[in-house]
C-alpha atoms as an extended CHARMM CRD file, in Angstrom:
* protein
*
       233  EXT
         1         1  UNK       CA           -107.2700000000       35.7330000000      121.3240000000  PROA      1               0.0000000000
         2         2  UNK       CA           -104.4640000000       38.3180000000      120.8920000000  PROA      2               0.0000000000
         3         3  UNK       CA           -103.3500000000       39.4830000000      117.5930000000  PROA      3               0.0000000000
         4         4  UNK       CA            -99.8870000000       40.8780000000      116.5990000000  PROA      4               0.0000000000
         5         5  UNK       CA           -100.2490000000       44.7550000000      115.8590000000  PROA      5               0.0000000000
         6         6  UNK       CA           -100.0490000000       45.6090000000      112.1440000000  PROA      6               0.0000000000
         7         7  UNK       CA            -96.7850000000       47.6180000000      112.7100000000  PROA      7               0.0000000000
         8         8  UNK       CA            -95.1700000000       44.7030000000      114.5880000000  PROA      8               0.0000000000
         9         9  UNK       CA            -96.1060000000       42.3690000000      111.7640000000  PROA      9               0.0000000000
        10        10  UNK       CA            -94.5350000000       44.7040000000      109.1290000000  PROA      10              0.0000000000
        11        11  UNK       CA            -91.3710000000       44.9510000000      111.1000000000  PROA      11              0.0000000000
        12        12  UNK       CA            -91.0570000000       41.2750000000      111.5420000000  PROA      12              0.0000000000
        13        13  UNK       CA            -91.7210000000       40.6960000000      107.8400000000  PROA      13              0.0000000000
        14        14  UNK       CA            -89.0540000000       43.4060000000      106.9230000000  PROA      14              0.0000000000
        15        15  UNK       CA            -86.5390000000       41.9630000000      109.2840000000  PROA      15              0.0000000000
        16        16  UNK       CA            -87.1500000000       38.3200000000      107.9460000000  PROA      16              0.0000000000
        17        17  UNK       CA            -86.7640000000       39.6690000000      104.4310000000  PROA      17              0.0000000000
        18        18  UNK       CA            -83.5450000000       41.2140000000      105.1570000000  PROA      18              0.0000000000
        19        19  UNK       CA            -82.1350000000       38.2670000000      107.2040000000  PROA      19              0.0000000000
        20        20  UNK       CA            -83.0530000000       35.9780000000      104.2430000000  PROA      20              0.0000000000
        21        21  UNK       CA            -81.3350000000       38.5630000000      101.9190000000  PROA      21              0.0000000000
        22        22  UNK       CA            -77.9650000000       38.2490000000      103.4820000000  PROA      22              0.0000000000
        23        23  UNK       CA            -78.0030000000       34.5680000000      102.2030000000  PROA      23              0.0000000000
        24        24  UNK       CA            -79.7260000000       35.2110000000       98.8850000000  PROA      24              0.0000000000
        25        25  UNK       CA            -78.6780000000       37.4340000000       95.9550000000  PROA      25              0.0000000000
        26        26  UNK       CA            -82.2630000000       37.4190000000       94.5810000000  PROA      26              0.0000000000
        27        27  UNK       CA            -84.2810000000       38.7750000000       97.4470000000  PROA      27              0.0000000000
        28        28  UNK       CA            -84.9400000000       42.1750000000       95.8340000000  PROA      28              0.0000000000
        29        29  UNK       CA            -87.7570000000       44.5220000000       96.7140000000  PROA      29              0.0000000000
        30        30  UNK       CA            -90.3440000000       45.2690000000       94.1460000000  PROA      30              0.0000000000
        31        31  UNK       CA            -90.0370000000       48.8030000000       92.8980000000  PROA      31              0.0000000000
        32        32  UNK       CA            -86.4070000000       49.2190000000       93.5800000000  PROA      32              0.0000000000
        33        33  UNK       CA            -84.4560000000       50.2970000000       96.6820000000  PROA      33              0.0000000000
        34        34  UNK       CA            -86.3180000000       51.6240000000       99.6980000000  PROA      34              0.0000000000
        35        35  UNK       CA            -85.4980000000       53.2780000000      103.2110000000  PROA      35              0.0000000000
        36        36  UNK       CA            -86.2090000000       50.2550000000      105.3630000000  PROA      36              0.0000000000
        37        37  UNK       CA            -82.6320000000       49.3460000000      106.2650000000  PROA      37              0.0000000000
        38        38  UNK       CA            -82.0070000000       52.8970000000      107.2880000000  PROA      38              0.0000000000
        39        39  UNK       CA            -85.1630000000       52.9680000000      109.3750000000  PROA      39              0.0000000000
        40        40  UNK       CA            -84.2700000000       49.7830000000      111.0580000000  PROA      40              0.0000000000
        41        41  UNK       CA            -80.8050000000       51.2070000000      111.8640000000  PROA      41              0.0000000000
        42        42  UNK       CA            -82.4530000000       54.1580000000      113.5860000000  PROA      42              0.0000000000
        43        43  UNK       CA            -82.6690000000       56.9230000000      110.9660000000  PROA      43              0.0000000000
        44        44  UNK       CA            -83.6010000000       59.9110000000      111.2200000000  PROA      44              0.0000000000
        45        45  UNK       CA            -82.4510000000       60.0480000000      114.7890000000  PROA      45              0.0000000000
        46        46  UNK       CA            -79.1860000000       58.3760000000      113.9800000000  PROA      46              0.0000000000
        47        47  UNK       CA            -77.0770000000       59.1220000000      110.9550000000  PROA      47              0.0000000000
        48        48  UNK       CA            -76.9830000000       56.1970000000      108.6520000000  PROA      48              0.0000000000
        49        49  UNK       CA            -74.5280000000       56.2070000000      105.7170000000  PROA      49              0.0000000000
        50        50  UNK       CA            -74.5500000000       54.0040000000      102.6580000000  PROA      50              0.0000000000
        51        51  UNK       CA            -71.3540000000       53.0190000000      100.9830000000  PROA      51              0.0000000000
        52        52  UNK       CA            -70.5890000000       51.5340000000       97.5080000000  PROA      52              0.0000000000
        53        53  UNK       CA            -67.9940000000       51.3360000000       94.8490000000  PROA      53              0.0000000000
        54        54  UNK       CA            -67.3600000000       51.5860000000       91.1390000000  PROA      54              0.0000000000
        55        55  UNK       CA            -64.5150000000       50.1010000000       89.1180000000  PROA      55              0.0000000000
        56        56  UNK       CA            -63.7000000000       46.6680000000       90.7180000000  PROA      56              0.0000000000
        57        57  UNK       CA            -63.6940000000       44.9430000000       87.3640000000  PROA      57              0.0000000000
        58        58  UNK       CA            -61.7710000000       47.2350000000       84.8590000000  PROA      58              0.0000000000
        59        59  UNK       CA            -58.2930000000       46.5520000000       83.5540000000  PROA      59              0.0000000000
        60        60  UNK       CA            -57.2120000000       50.1710000000       84.2370000000  PROA      60              0.0000000000
        61        61  UNK       CA            -58.0280000000       53.0990000000       86.4550000000  PROA      61              0.0000000000
        62        62  UNK       CA            -58.8670000000       53.3830000000       90.2050000000  PROA      62              0.0000000000
        63        63  UNK       CA            -61.7370000000       51.7730000000       92.1750000000  PROA      63              0.0000000000
        64        64  UNK       CA            -63.7270000000       54.6150000000       93.5350000000  PROA      64              0.0000000000
        65        65  UNK       CA            -65.9700000000       54.3980000000       96.7060000000  PROA      65              0.0000000000
        66        66  UNK       CA            -68.4580000000       56.7400000000       97.9340000000  PROA      66              0.0000000000
        67        67  UNK       CA            -70.2780000000       57.2870000000      101.2050000000  PROA      67              0.0000000000
        68        68  UNK       CA            -73.7570000000       58.9050000000      101.3550000000  PROA      68              0.0000000000
        69        69  UNK       CA            -75.8290000000       60.1360000000      104.3420000000  PROA      69              0.0000000000
        70        70  UNK       CA            -79.2800000000       61.0350000000      102.8720000000  PROA      70              0.0000000000
        71        71  UNK       CA            -81.5780000000       63.5980000000      104.3310000000  PROA      71              0.0000000000
        72        72  UNK       CA            -84.6200000000       61.4990000000      105.1700000000  PROA      72              0.0000000000
        73        73  UNK       CA            -86.8480000000       64.4200000000      104.5330000000  PROA      73              0.0000000000
        74        74  UNK       CA            -85.3050000000       65.2510000000      101.0800000000  PROA      74              0.0000000000
        75        75  UNK       CA            -84.4710000000       62.0910000000       99.2750000000  PROA      75              0.0000000000
        76        76  UNK       CA            -84.1910000000       62.5210000000       95.5320000000  PROA      76              0.0000000000
        77        77  UNK       CA            -86.7750000000       60.5370000000       93.6370000000  PROA      77              0.0000000000
        78        78  UNK       CA            -85.5130000000       57.9190000000       91.1000000000  PROA      78              0.0000000000
        79        79  UNK       CA            -82.5460000000       56.5390000000       93.0780000000  PROA      79              0.0000000000
        80        80  UNK       CA            -81.5540000000       53.1060000000       91.9290000000  PROA      80              0.0000000000
        81        81  UNK       CA            -78.5360000000       50.8910000000       91.2710000000  PROA      81              0.0000000000
        82        82  UNK       CA            -76.3440000000       53.0090000000       89.0600000000  PROA      82              0.0000000000
        83        83  UNK       CA            -76.0680000000       50.0900000000       86.5770000000  PROA      83              0.0000000000
        84        84  UNK       CA            -79.7310000000       50.3900000000       85.8880000000  PROA      84              0.0000000000
        85        85  UNK       CA            -79.7700000000       54.1340000000       85.0410000000  PROA      85              0.0000000000
        86        86  UNK       CA            -78.8610000000       55.8760000000       81.8930000000  PROA      86              0.0000000000
        87        87  UNK       CA            -75.8800000000       58.0790000000       81.7350000000  PROA      87              0.0000000000
        88        88  UNK       CA            -77.9690000000       61.2070000000       81.6330000000  PROA      88              0.0000000000
        89        89  UNK       CA            -80.2220000000       60.0830000000       84.6040000000  PROA      89              0.0000000000
        90        90  UNK       CA            -76.9620000000       59.2690000000       86.6480000000  PROA      90              0.0000000000
        91        91  UNK       CA            -75.8060000000       62.8540000000       86.0030000000  PROA      91              0.0000000000
        92        92  UNK       CA            -79.0650000000       64.3870000000       87.0880000000  PROA      92              0.0000000000
        93        93  UNK       CA            -79.3140000000       62.2450000000       90.2430000000  PROA      93              0.0000000000
        94        94  UNK       CA            -75.5690000000       62.9580000000       91.1420000000  PROA      94              0.0000000000
        95        95  UNK       CA            -76.3630000000       66.7210000000       91.1500000000  PROA      95              0.0000000000
        96        96  UNK       CA            -79.4910000000       66.1420000000       93.2530000000  PROA      96              0.0000000000
        97        97  UNK       CA            -77.7170000000       63.7960000000       95.7850000000  PROA      97              0.0000000000
        98        98  UNK       CA            -74.7860000000       66.3480000000       96.1060000000  PROA      98              0.0000000000
        99        99  UNK       CA            -77.2590000000       69.1640000000       96.7600000000  PROA      99              0.0000000000
       100       100  UNK       CA            -79.3430000000       67.3160000000       99.4130000000  PROA      100             0.0000000000
       101       101  UNK       CA            -77.0970000000       64.8050000000      101.0260000000  PROA      101             0.0000000000
       102       102  UNK       CA            -73.7710000000       64.4270000000      102.8630000000  PROA      102             0.0000000000
       103       103  UNK       CA            -71.2440000000       62.9250000000      100.4580000000  PROA      103             0.0000000000
       104       104  UNK       CA            -67.6240000000       61.7310000000      100.5850000000  PROA      104             0.0000000000
       105       105  UNK       CA            -65.5750000000       59.9860000000       97.9510000000  PROA      105             0.0000000000
       106       106  UNK       CA            -62.1740000000       57.9960000000       98.1970000000  PROA      106             0.0000000000
       107       107  UNK       CA            -60.2700000000       55.9430000000       95.6790000000  PROA      107             0.0000000000
       108       108  UNK       CA            -57.5930000000       53.3040000000       95.4480000000  PROA      108             0.0000000000
       109       109  UNK       CA            -55.3080000000       53.5710000000       92.3540000000  PROA      109             0.0000000000
       110       110  UNK       CA            -53.8560000000       50.9180000000       90.2600000000  PROA      110             0.0000000000
       111       111  UNK       CA            -50.5760000000       50.7970000000       92.3330000000  PROA      111             0.0000000000
       112       112  UNK       CA            -52.5740000000       50.2890000000       95.4160000000  PROA      112             0.0000000000
       113       113  UNK       CA            -54.7100000000       47.4780000000       93.8370000000  PROA      113             0.0000000000
       114       114  UNK       CA            -51.5020000000       45.7700000000       92.5510000000  PROA      114             0.0000000000
       115       115  UNK       CA            -49.7910000000       46.1180000000       95.9000000000  PROA      115             0.0000000000
       116       116  UNK       CA            -52.7100000000       44.4590000000       97.7310000000  PROA      116             0.0000000000
       117       117  UNK       CA            -55.6190000000       43.1060000000       95.7310000000  PROA      117             0.0000000000
       118       118  UNK       CA            -58.8760000000       44.4720000000       94.3390000000  PROA      118             0.0000000000
       119       119  UNK       CA            -60.9060000000       43.3970000000       97.3810000000  PROA      119             0.0000000000
       120       120  UNK       CA            -58.6090000000       44.9250000000      100.1000000000  PROA      120             0.0000000000
       121       121  UNK       CA            -58.1920000000       48.0840000000       97.8940000000  PROA      121             0.0000000000
       122       122  UNK       CA            -61.9470000000       48.4410000000       97.5710000000  PROA      122             0.0000000000
       123       123  UNK       CA            -62.6710000000       48.0230000000      101.2780000000  PROA      123             0.0000000000
       124       124  UNK       CA            -59.8330000000       50.5000000000      102.1240000000  PROA      124             0.0000000000
       125       125  UNK       CA            -61.4390000000       53.0980000000       99.7900000000  PROA      125             0.0000000000
       126       126  UNK       CA            -64.8850000000       52.4610000000      101.4360000000  PROA      126             0.0000000000
       127       127  UNK       CA            -63.3170000000       52.9140000000      104.9090000000  PROA      127             0.0000000000
       128       128  UNK       CA            -61.7070000000       56.1830000000      103.8150000000  PROA      128             0.0000000000
       129       129  UNK       CA            -64.8860000000       57.5040000000      102.1540000000  PROA      129             0.0000000000
       130       130  UNK       CA            -66.8680000000       56.7830000000      105.4240000000  PROA      130             0.0000000000
       131       131  UNK       CA            -64.1420000000       58.5560000000      107.4840000000  PROA      131             0.0000000000
       132       132  UNK       CA            -64.1750000000       61.5870000000      105.1900000000  PROA      132             0.0000000000
       133       133  UNK       CA            -67.8340000000       62.2610000000      105.8520000000  PROA      133             0.0000000000
       134       134  UNK       CA            -68.3510000000       65.6820000000      107.4170000000  PROA      134             0.0000000000
       135       135  UNK       CA            -70.4250000000       64.1260000000      110.3290000000  PROA      135             0.0000000000
       136       136  UNK       CA            -69.4730000000       60.6230000000      111.6230000000  PROA      136             0.0000000000
       137       137  UNK       CA            -72.2020000000       58.1390000000      110.9010000000  PROA      137             0.0000000000
       138       138  UNK       CA            -73.7810000000       56.1810000000      113.7090000000  PROA      138             0.0000000000
       139       139  UNK       CA            -74.4120000000       53.2080000000      111.3750000000  PROA      139             0.0000000000
       140       140  UNK       CA            -73.1240000000       52.0540000000      107.9160000000  PROA      140             0.0000000000
       141       141  UNK       CA            -74.7230000000       50.0280000000      105.1960000000  PROA      141             0.0000000000
       142       142  UNK       CA            -72.0520000000       48.4190000000      102.9770000000  PROA      142             0.0000000000
       143       143  UNK       CA            -72.8500000000       47.1080000000       99.5100000000  PROA      143             0.0000000000
       144       144  UNK       CA            -71.5070000000       43.5640000000       99.1610000000  PROA      144             0.0000000000
       145       145  UNK       CA            -70.4480000000       40.7080000000      101.4400000000  PROA      145             0.0000000000
       146       146  UNK       CA            -67.8260000000       42.4740000000      103.5100000000  PROA      146             0.0000000000
       147       147  UNK       CA            -67.5180000000       45.2940000000      105.9930000000  PROA      147             0.0000000000
       148       148  UNK       CA            -64.2460000000       47.3870000000      105.8760000000  PROA      148             0.0000000000
       149       149  UNK       CA            -61.9430000000       46.8920000000      108.8830000000  PROA      149             0.0000000000
       150       150  UNK       CA            -61.3180000000       49.7680000000      111.2640000000  PROA      150             0.0000000000
       151       151  UNK       CA            -64.4810000000       51.7630000000      110.5140000000  PROA      151             0.0000000000
       152       152  UNK       CA            -65.6570000000       53.7810000000      113.5310000000  PROA      152             0.0000000000
       153       153  UNK       CA            -69.3530000000       52.7680000000      113.7120000000  PROA      153             0.0000000000
       154       154  UNK       CA            -71.3490000000       49.5550000000      113.6040000000  PROA      154             0.0000000000
       155       155  UNK       CA            -72.0260000000       48.3330000000      110.0060000000  PROA      155             0.0000000000
       156       156  UNK       CA            -73.6700000000       45.4810000000      108.1210000000  PROA      156             0.0000000000
       157       157  UNK       CA            -72.8370000000       44.1460000000      104.6270000000  PROA      157             0.0000000000
       158       158  UNK       CA            -75.9950000000       44.2700000000      102.3550000000  PROA      158             0.0000000000
       159       159  UNK       CA            -75.7870000000       41.8980000000       99.2650000000  PROA      159             0.0000000000
       160       160  UNK       CA            -77.1030000000       43.6360000000       96.2140000000  PROA      160             0.0000000000
       161       161  UNK       CA            -77.4460000000       46.6430000000       98.5190000000  PROA      161             0.0000000000
       162       162  UNK       CA            -77.5740000000       49.1310000000       95.6070000000  PROA      162             0.0000000000
       163       163  UNK       CA            -80.9180000000       47.4810000000       94.5750000000  PROA      163             0.0000000000
       164       164  UNK       CA            -82.2410000000       47.3540000000       98.1300000000  PROA      164             0.0000000000
       165       165  UNK       CA            -81.1040000000       50.4720000000      100.0350000000  PROA      165             0.0000000000
       166       166  UNK       CA            -81.6450000000       54.0650000000       98.8870000000  PROA      166             0.0000000000
       167       167  UNK       CA            -78.4580000000       55.2030000000      100.7310000000  PROA      167             0.0000000000
       168       168  UNK       CA            -76.4070000000       52.5430000000       98.9530000000  PROA      168             0.0000000000
       169       169  UNK       CA            -78.0050000000       53.3140000000       95.6390000000  PROA      169             0.0000000000
       170       170  UNK       CA            -77.0830000000       57.0130000000       96.1240000000  PROA      170             0.0000000000
       171       171  UNK       CA            -73.4570000000       56.0200000000       96.8600000000  PROA      171             0.0000000000
       172       172  UNK       CA            -73.4180000000       53.7410000000       93.8210000000  PROA      172             0.0000000000
       173       173  UNK       CA            -74.4410000000       56.6710000000       91.6960000000  PROA      173             0.0000000000
       174       174  UNK       CA            -71.7590000000       59.0590000000       93.1680000000  PROA      174             0.0000000000
       175       175  UNK       CA            -69.0630000000       56.5100000000       92.7740000000  PROA      175             0.0000000000
       176       176  UNK       CA            -69.8710000000       55.5720000000       89.2460000000  PROA      176             0.0000000000
       177       177  UNK       CA            -70.1800000000       59.2570000000       88.0720000000  PROA      177             0.0000000000
       178       178  UNK       CA            -66.9200000000       60.2830000000       89.8540000000  PROA      178             0.0000000000
       179       179  UNK       CA            -65.0610000000       57.2920000000       88.3480000000  PROA      179             0.0000000000
       180       180  UNK       CA            -66.4150000000       57.9520000000       84.9810000000  PROA      180             0.0000000000
       181       181  UNK       CA            -65.2960000000       61.5080000000       85.0020000000  PROA      181             0.0000000000
       182       182  UNK       CA            -61.8180000000       60.4990000000       86.0760000000  PROA      182             0.0000000000
       183       183  UNK       CA            -61.4980000000       58.1010000000       83.2760000000  PROA      183             0.0000000000
       184       184  UNK       CA            -62.8110000000       60.7410000000       80.7040000000  PROA      184             0.0000000000
       185       185  UNK       CA            -59.9740000000       63.0310000000       81.8280000000  PROA      185             0.0000000000
       186       186  UNK       CA            -57.5000000000       60.1420000000       81.5880000000  PROA      186             0.0000000000
       187       187  UNK       CA            -58.4190000000       59.7460000000       77.9070000000  PROA      187             0.0000000000
       188       188  UNK       CA            -56.7710000000       63.0730000000       77.1110000000  PROA      188             0.0000000000
       189       189  UNK       CA            -53.4940000000       62.0300000000       78.8870000000  PROA      189             0.0000000000
       190       190  UNK       CA            -53.5520000000       58.4390000000       77.2870000000  PROA      190             0.0000000000
       191       191  UNK       CA            -55.4670000000       58.9110000000       74.0250000000  PROA      191             0.0000000000
       192       192  UNK       CA            -54.2740000000       55.5540000000       72.4700000000  PROA      192             0.0000000000
       193       193  UNK       CA            -56.5330000000       53.6230000000       74.8580000000  PROA      193             0.0000000000
       194       194  UNK       CA            -59.9190000000       55.4440000000       74.5080000000  PROA      194             0.0000000000
       195       195  UNK       CA            -60.7340000000       55.4390000000       78.2490000000  PROA      195             0.0000000000
       196       196  UNK       CA            -63.6060000000       57.8320000000       77.6930000000  PROA      196             0.0000000000
       197       197  UNK       CA            -65.3580000000       55.1570000000       75.6150000000  PROA      197             0.0000000000
       198       198  UNK       CA            -64.9390000000       51.9670000000       78.0100000000  PROA      198             0.0000000000
       199       199  UNK       CA            -63.8150000000       53.5090000000       81.3620000000  PROA      199             0.0000000000
       200       200  UNK       CA            -61.0070000000       50.9530000000       81.4710000000  PROA      200             0.0000000000
       201       201  UNK       CA            -63.1970000000       47.8210000000       81.1630000000  PROA      201             0.0000000000
       202       202  UNK       CA            -61.8700000000       44.8900000000       79.1330000000  PROA      202             0.0000000000
       203       203  UNK       CA            -63.6120000000       45.6160000000       75.8460000000  PROA      203             0.0000000000
       204       204  UNK       CA            -62.3130000000       44.1750000000       72.6410000000  PROA      204             0.0000000000
       205       205  UNK       CA            -61.1370000000       47.6920000000       71.6230000000  PROA      205             0.0000000000
       206       206  UNK       CA            -59.3210000000       48.2640000000       74.8180000000  PROA      206             0.0000000000
       207       207  UNK       CA            -57.4700000000       44.8150000000       74.7700000000  PROA      207             0.0000000000
       208       208  UNK       CA            -56.4690000000       45.5580000000       71.1340000000  PROA      208             0.0000000000
       209       209  UNK       CA            -55.0160000000       48.9450000000       72.3330000000  PROA      209             0.0000000000
       210       210  UNK       CA            -53.0400000000       47.1820000000       75.1640000000  PROA      210             0.0000000000
       211       211  UNK       CA            -51.7220000000       44.6220000000       72.6140000000  PROA      211             0.0000000000
       212       212  UNK       CA            -50.7030000000       47.3050000000       70.2290000000  PROA      212             0.0000000000
       213       213  UNK       CA            -49.2240000000       49.8930000000       72.7260000000  PROA      213             0.0000000000
       214       214  UNK       CA            -48.5260000000       47.9280000000       75.8910000000  PROA      214             0.0000000000
       215       215  UNK       CA            -49.9050000000       49.0010000000       79.2130000000  PROA      215             0.0000000000
       216       216  UNK       CA            -49.8040000000       52.6300000000       80.5880000000  PROA      216             0.0000000000
       217       217  UNK       CA            -49.5010000000       53.6770000000       84.1000000000  PROA      217             0.0000000000
       218       218  UNK       CA            -53.2690000000       53.4400000000       84.6900000000  PROA      218             0.0000000000
       219       219  UNK       CA            -53.2690000000       49.7050000000       83.9890000000  PROA      219             0.0000000000
       220       220  UNK       CA            -53.5350000000       47.1690000000       86.7410000000  PROA      220             0.0000000000
       221       221  UNK       CA            -50.5790000000       45.0040000000       86.2160000000  PROA      221             0.0000000000
       222       222  UNK       CA            -51.9740000000       42.3110000000       88.5050000000  PROA      222             0.0000000000
       223       223  UNK       CA            -54.9310000000       41.9130000000       86.0070000000  PROA      223             0.0000000000
       224       224  UNK       CA            -54.8040000000       39.8330000000       82.7820000000  PROA      224             0.0000000000
       225       225  UNK       CA            -53.6400000000       40.5060000000       80.1950000000  PROA      225             0.0000000000
       226       226  UNK       CA            -50.9300000000       42.4900000000       81.7150000000  PROA      226             0.0000000000
       227       227  UNK       CA            -50.0470000000       39.9280000000       84.3800000000  PROA      227             0.0000000000
       228       228  UNK       CA            -47.5140000000       37.3790000000       83.5190000000  PROA      228             0.0000000000
       229       229  UNK       CA            -47.3660000000       34.2640000000       85.6170000000  PROA      229             0.0000000000
       230       230  UNK       CA            -44.0690000000       32.7160000000       86.3630000000  PROA      230             0.0000000000
       231       231  UNK       CA            -42.9410000000       30.4370000000       83.5160000000  PROA      231             0.0000000000
       232       232  UNK       CA            -45.2920000000       32.1060000000       81.0030000000  PROA      232             0.0000000000
       233       233  UNK       CA            -43.8010000000       33.5390000000       77.7680000000  PROA      233             0.0000000000
């Protein structure tokens, strides 16, 4: 009686897990993200990039996308979904990623978001981040449900990718830190809004500042409470 080799069983299990993960938001690996998506895509012989964004939900500021190609022989320890990390740990990992990996960043500002919509602006920023990498990737792992149009390599969308793929987790950290630094600088230009405290998210303090001062050029006018529908007072 023939048996499936252990390595083959592992590959089948991993492939099944990821296939199910495309349909499930809760199929997350124990212990945080790993390198299995990248290995299945052909790393290290092929260049595999992870892409993620920060800033889809805020009322102000850009959405920032990052693309990262990790060095499989020098992956920083501790990579995880940026939302699960402390501010200090994100800063530490940011420096480690930049020092060991290929990194590119792109953003879509409020005018771009208002002219199209947040989904399109986000995907366009991801596309530009991937295109800005020093070496063109052979394959891309995209956080979320959508793959940007017009990227020059095969790609798959990975739901909850920042909690499942180390490359996407690294991209989430880069995007988050870059965006937070941008909003910190914006606080000096528009001090009435406290962007260094909430990064443009719709906190009670931020909404109160909008009500008292009106929006500034960093606000997304297509988002409530700035948006005014036809017929509204």
